[in-house]
C-alpha positions in Angstrom: 125.1 101.1 89.1 125.8 99.5 92.9 124.5 96.3 93.8 122.7 97.6 96.8 120.3 95.0 98.1 118.0 96.4 101.0 116.5 93.9 103.9 113.0 94.5 103.8 112.3 91.9 106.2 110.6 93.1 109.4 109.3 96.4 107.5 104.9 96.7 108.4 103.1 98.2 105.4 103.0 98.0 101.9 106.2 96.5 100.0 106.8 99.9 98.0 106.5 101.8 101.3 109.2 99.5 103.1 111.5 99.8 100.0 110.9 104.0 99.9 111.8 103.9 103.4 114.9 101.6 102.9 116.6 103.8 100.6 115.9 107.1 102.9 117.3 105.4 105.5 120.5 104.2 103.5 121.4 107.7 102.1 120.7 108.9 105.5 123.3 106.3 107.1 126.0 107.0 103.9 125.2 103.7 102.7 124.0 105.2 99.7 126.3 108.2 98.9 125.8 111.2 96.2 125.5 110.6 92.5 125.5 106.4 93.2 123.3 105.3 90.8 120.5 102.5 92.1 119.8 99.2 90.8 117.5 99.0 87.5 113.8 98.3 88.4 114.2 95.1 87.0 117.2 93.9 88.6 116.2 95.1 92.0 113.0 93.5 91.6 114.5 90.0 90.8 116.9 90.1 93.9 114.5 91.0 96.2 111.5 88.8 94.8 109.0 91.6 94.2 107.6 93.0 90.9 108.5 95.5 88.6 106.0 97.5 89.3 106.7 97.3 93.3 110.3 98.7 92.8 108.9 101.5 90.0 106.2 102.6 92.4 109.2 102.6 95.6 111.7 104.5 93.4 108.9 107.0 92.4 107.9 107.4 96.0 111.8 108.2 96.8 112.0 110.4 94.1 108.9 112.8 95.4 110.4 113.1 98.6 113.4 114.5 96.9 116.1 112.0 97.8 116.4 110.2 94.3 116.2 111.4 90.8 115.9 109.4 87.4 116.9 110.9 84.1 116.7 108.8 80.7 120.0 107.3 79.9 121.4 107.7 83.1 119.1 105.9 85.5 118.0 106.6 88.8 120.6 108.0 91.4 120.9 109.5 94.7 120.5 113.7 95.2 123.1 115.9 96.3 122.0 116.5 100.2 121.8 120.4 99.4 118.8 118.9 96.8 117.2 117.1 99.8 113.8 118.6 101.0 115.3 117.3 104.5 118.6 116.2 105.3 119.9 113.9 107.9 118.4 114.1 110.9 115.7 116.3 110.1 111.9 115.9 109.0 111.3 114.1 106.2 109.9 115.7 103.0 106.3 114.2 103.6 106.5 114.9 107.6 107.7 118.9 107.6 107.0 120.6 110.6 103.4 122.4 110.9 105.3 125.8 110.3 106.0 124.7 106.9 102.6 125.1 105.8 102.0 128.2 107.7 105.2 130.6 106.8 104.1 134.1 106.4 105.9 134.9 103.2 104.7 131.1 101.6 102.5 133.1 99.2 102.7 137.0 98.9 99.6 137.3 96.7 97.5 136.0 99.3 99.3 137.8 102.1 97.5 141.2 101.3 93.9 141.9 101.1 90.7 140.4 103.0 91.6 137.5 104.9 89.9 134.4 103.2 87.4 132.5 105.2 85.0 132.4 102.5 86.7 129.8 100.4 87.0 126.0 101.1 90.0 125.0 99.3 93.6 124.1 100.7 96.7 126.6 100.6 99.5 124.5 101.1 102.9 125.8 99.1 104.4 122.4 100.2 102.6 120.9 97.6 104.0 122.7 95.1 107.2 120.5 95.1 105.3 117.6 94.9 103.5 118.8 91.8 106.9 120.1 90.2 108.9 117.0 90.8 105.4 115.0 89.1 105.7 117.2 86.3 109.4 116.8 85.6 108.8 112.8 86.0 106.3 113.6 82.8 109.1 115.6 80.7 109.8 112.4 78.7 108.6 112.4 74.7 107.6 109.1 74.9 105.5 109.3 78.0 103.7 112.3 76.7 103.0 110.6 73.5 101.5 107.9 75.1 98.5 110.5 76.1 98.5 112.8 73.3 95.5 113.0 70.9 92.0 112.3 71.7 91.3 109.7 74.0 88.4 107.6 75.6 85.7 109.7 77.5 86.2 107.9 80.3 90.0 108.1 80.8 92.7 105.6 80.1 92.8 102.3 81.9 96.0 102.8 83.7 94.3 106.2 84.8 91.6 104.2 86.0 93.3 102.0 87.8 95.1 105.1 89.6 91.8 106.2 90.7 90.7 102.8 91.8 93.4 102.5 93.9 92.7 105.9 95.6 88.8 105.6 95.9 89.9 102.2 97.8 90.9 104.1 100.6 87.7 105.7 101.4 85.6 102.4 101.1 84.9 102.4 97.4 86.0 98.9 96.0 84.3 98.9 92.5 86.7 97.6 89.8 88.5 100.4 87.1 85.6 99.6 84.6 83.0 101.3 86.8 85.1 104.6 87.2 85.2 107.4 84.9 87.6 110.3 85.0 86.4 113.8 84.9 87.9 117.3 85.3 87.2 117.4 88.8 84.3 117.0 91.1 82.2 120.0 89.7 82.3 118.2 86.1 81.7 115.0 87.8 78.1 116.1 89.5 77.4 117.8 86.4 78.0 115.0 84.6 75.6 112.8 86.8 73.2 115.4 86.7 73.2 115.8 83.0 73.0 111.8 82.4 70.5 110.6 84.9 67.6 113.5 85.1 65.7 115.2 82.6 64.4 119.0 82.7 61.4 119.0 85.3 62.8 116.1 87.2 63.0 116.6 90.8 66.2 116.2 93.0 66.4 116.3 96.8 69.4 117.9 98.8 70.0 118.5 102.3 68.3 121.6 103.5 71.6 123.3 103.7 73.9 122.5 100.8 76.6 123.4 98.8 75.1 126.2 96.5 77.1 124.9 93.5 75.2 121.9 93.1 71.9 124.0 93.5 72.8 126.2 90.4 74.3 123.1 88.3 70.7 121.7 88.9 68.7 125.0 88.1 70.7 125.3 85.0 69.8 121.6 83.7 65.9 122.5 84.6 65.9 120.6 87.7 63.8 121.5 90.7 65.5 121.1 93.8 63.6 120.2 97.0 64.8 120.1 100.7 65.5 117.4 103.3 65.4 118.3 106.8 69.2 117.8 108.5 70.1 117.5 112.1 73.5 117.9 113.6 74.4 114.7 112.3 73.1 115.2 109.1 69.8 114.1 106.7 67.5 112.9 108.8 65.8 109.1 107.4 61.9 109.7 108.3 62.3 113.2 106.3 64.1 111.5 103.2 61.4 109.2 103.3 58.6 111.8 103.2 60.4 113.3 100.4 60.6 110.5 98.5 57.0 109.5 98.9 55.5 112.9 98.4 58.1 114.9 95.7 58.9 111.3 93.3 62.3 112.7 93.1 64.7 111.7 90.3 68.2 112.0 92.5 69.3 112.5 95.6 72.5 114.8 96.2 74.2 114.7 99.6 77.6 115.3 101.2 77.6 113.2 104.0 81.2 113.4 105.3 82.3 116.7 106.1 78.9 118.3 105.1 79.1 121.4 103.4 78.0 123.4 105.3 77.5 122.0 109.1 81.0 119.6 109.0 78.5 117.0 110.0 79.5 113.2 109.5 76.3 111.2 109.0 76.4 107.8 111.1 76.5 104.4 109.4 73.1 103.3 110.7 71.4 106.5 108.8 73.7 105.8 105.4 72.2 102.5 105.9 69.1 103.6 106.2 69.2 106.1 103.4 70.3 103.6 101.1 67.5 101.5 101.9 64.7 104.1 101.4 66.6 105.1 98.0 66.3 101.6 96.7 62.8 101.4 97.5 61.8 104.4 95.6 64.5 103.9 93.1 66.4 107.2 93.8 69.7 108.0 92.6 72.3 108.5 95.0 74.5 111.4 93.9 77.3 111.0 96.9 80.0 114.3 96.8 82.8 112.8 99.2 84.9 115.5 98.2 86.1 116.2 101.6 86.1 112.4 102.7 89.5 112.1 103.0 90.0 114.2 105.8 88.1 111.8 108.2 90.1 108.8 109.2 87.9 105.8 109.7 84.9 107.5 108.3 81.7 105.1 107.8 81.2 103.7 104.2 80.1 105.5 101.3 76.5 105.4 101.3 77.0 103.9 98.0 78.6 100.8 99.3 74.5 100.0 100.5 73.2 100.7 97.6 75.4 99.6 94.9 73.3 99.5 91.8 71.8 103.2 92.8 75.0 105.2 94.3 77.4 107.4 92.1 80.3 108.3 94.0 82.0 111.8 93.0 85.4 113.1 94.7 88.8 114.7 93.2 92.1 115.6 94.0 91.3 119.0 94.0 91.1 119.4 98.1 93.4 116.7 99.1 96.1 117.9 97.0 95.5 121.1 95.3 92.7 123.0 93.2 94.8 123.3 90.2 94.7 119.7 89.4 91.5 119.5 87.6 91.3 115.7 88.4 87.8 114.1 89.5 86.5 110.5 89.7 82.8 108.9 89.6 82.3 105.6 91.0 79.1 104.4 89.2 77.2 101.2 88.8 78.6 99.2 85.8 74.9 100.0 83.9 75.1 103.6 84.2 78.8 104.0 82.8 77.9 104.2 79.1 75.3 106.9 80.0 77.8 108.8 82.2 80.7 108.1 79.5 78.2 109.8 76.8 77.8 113.3 78.9 81.5 113.5 79.7 81.8 113.4 75.8 79.1 116.1 75.5 80.7 118.4 78.2 84.4 118.2 77.7 84.9 115.6 75.2 87.2 113.9 77.2 89.2 114.4 81.0 92.3 116.4 80.0 94.9 113.6 79.8 97.9 115.4 81.0 96.2 116.5 84.3 95.3 113.1 84.9 98.5 111.8 84.2 100.1 114.0 86.8 97.6 113.0 89.3 98.1 109.0 88.5 101.9 109.7 89.3 100.9 111.6 92.7 98.8 108.6 93.6 101.0 105.9 92.4 103.8 107.8 94.3 102.3 108.0 97.5 102.6 111.8 97.3 98.8 112.4 97.2 98.4 110.6 100.2 101.3 112.5 101.7 99.4 116.0 100.8 96.1 114.8 101.9 98.2 113.8 105.6 99.6 117.4 105.6 96.1 118.7 105.2 94.7 116.6 108.2 97.4 117.8 110.4 96.9 121.4 109.6 93.1 121.6 110.0 93.5 119.8 113.6 96.1 122.5 114.3 93.8 125.1 112.8 90.3 123.9 114.6 92.3 123.8 117.9 93.1 127.4 117.3 89.6 128.3 116.3 88.1 126.5 119.6 90.4 128.4 121.3 89.5 131.7 119.9 85.8 131.5 119.1 84.6 129.1 122.2 81.2 128.3 122.2 79.9 130.5 119.5 81.2 127.5 117.4 78.0 125.8 116.2 79.3 122.5 114.6 82.5 121.7 113.5 84.5 118.5 113.2 88.3 118.0 114.5 89.5 117.5 110.9 87.2 119.8 109.2 88.3 122.9 106.7 85.3 124.8 107.7 82.9 126.0 110.7 79.5 126.3 111.2 78.5 129.2 113.5 75.1 130.5 115.2 75.0 134.3 115.4 73.6 136.5 118.6 70.1 137.5 117.9 71.1 141.4 116.6 72.7 139.9 113.8 71.8 137.9 110.2 74.6 136.4 108.5 74.2 139.0 105.7 75.2 142.1 108.0 77.4 139.9 109.7 79.3 139.0 106.5 79.3 142.6 105.4 80.6 144.4 108.9 83.4 141.4 108.6 84.5 142.4 105.3 84.4 146.1 106.2 87.3 144.5 109.0 89.3 142.8 106.4 87.9 139.4 106.6 85.8 137.5 104.1 83.1 135.0 105.3 80.0 133.5 103.9 76.6 134.1 105.1 74.9 130.9 106.0 71.7 132.1 103.8 73.6 130.9 100.5 73.3 127.5 101.5 69.8 127.4 102.1 67.8 125.5 99.4 64.6 127.7 100.9 64.0 130.3 103.1 65.7 128.8 106.4 65.7 131.1 109.4 68.4 129.0 111.1 70.6 129.3 108.0 69.6 133.4 108.1 71.1 133.9 111.4 74.4 131.4 110.8 77.6 132.1 109.0 80.3 129.4 107.3 84.1 130.1 108.2 86.8 128.6 106.5 90.3 128.1 108.1 92.3 126.4 104.9 92.4 128.7 102.1 95.0 131.0 103.9 98.9 129.4 104.0 99.7 131.6 107.1 98.4 130.6 109.8 98.9 133.5 111.6 96.4 135.4 109.1 93.5 132.8 110.2 94.5 133.6 113.8 93.9 137.4 113.3 90.6 136.9 111.1 89.2 134.4 113.8 90.0 137.2 116.7 88.2 139.9 114.5 85.2 137.8 113.8 85.3 137.0 117.9 85.5 140.6 118.4 82.4 141.0 116.4 80.5 138.6 118.0 80.7 140.7 121.2 79.2 143.9 119.2 75.9 144.9 117.4 75.2 145.8 113.9 75.8 149.3 113.2 73.2 151.8 113.1 71.6 152.3 110.0 71.9 155.6 108.2 68.7 157.8 108.5 66.0 158.2 106.2 66.4 161.6 104.8 
């Protein structure tokens, strides 16, 4: 075992990131060599004057980067250079060049068939390495034993602590006792609807909204009423009128990178919505599934209505859809009701999935994956702007989708059908309308993240641009 002790003085940021960076630099310089064992967590913590937990997080981050490995009975040691995701002088594992996302052969199954621009999820093969590394670190019977069996409906405390740390990145400061673990954002939303509304109640939603929420509400026997929006999001005056006229129980909203328009609700409107909801006693179900994409986004609406705001998000988009790990941050008084709904719908969150999720959060891998998604979105939004130009109705530089109006000769349905005939799958705007909406009927949503190969997206955008310049095919004659 080496007596290597790094100098962390002058390094900015959290101590665990500073230590992980020191490990990377020591390996690159040859100070730490292949196969060399690092100090134990406790020994290094004592010599640096930091906590054992800080060393554990630093080692986990360096391991997620592929620099070191840990094995029971062997300790933590430096990997051979051939096993590193990147060697000295090249991009580090969390800083791969953009082409790493977009290599044409990244996923052969998604390189054929229609170009997928109707699904709003990340397709990032690089993330699979992070997932594999996290699962390898779980391959310890003692660790699995700790999560085996029927556990609490709202998740283990250490899982909720990891979730608390993740949510703080987005402005949610509630403690772990006010956090519940769910099997993805969709499960979290259904739990909130079920726990806080009863059959026949009215819920409000933006006039254009994610159709999955509307379908969930209708299956529970809830009435969905629309609230008018503009290019910045929901209009407070319209929300006030809807609260006064419909006596709603809940308000479902996607304030950051709204789906489908990609708008980000300004802070002053968030404060106004919270104040109105408080006066009328309306619960706010805040879907922040895209919040990780926007750096320096306004605070969640829930922070302005702490007794009524239920904040829901997940790791499906920042990391991968395969990871069914979601989080609810709620007022303490509502936690028992929400936990009861979790028991009724899923008994408990999947402990194995959430253990992987906690590992990714605490190691820094989840943030690395989210950062890559942001980089990819910027590049693809720029490409879309160059190809589609003024045809784009609404978008955001960090968004994974685009809202487009169509020329008067088209409806969203006919345009989507013709696009599919030319090899591109898109979504007509009418799918998102709570009620019949002329604007939505003549619009489409384009997603730019579901294809791992950027050239496939470029090709799809080119097809859409060409179709915008054409007219719908003539209808068959009636015989």
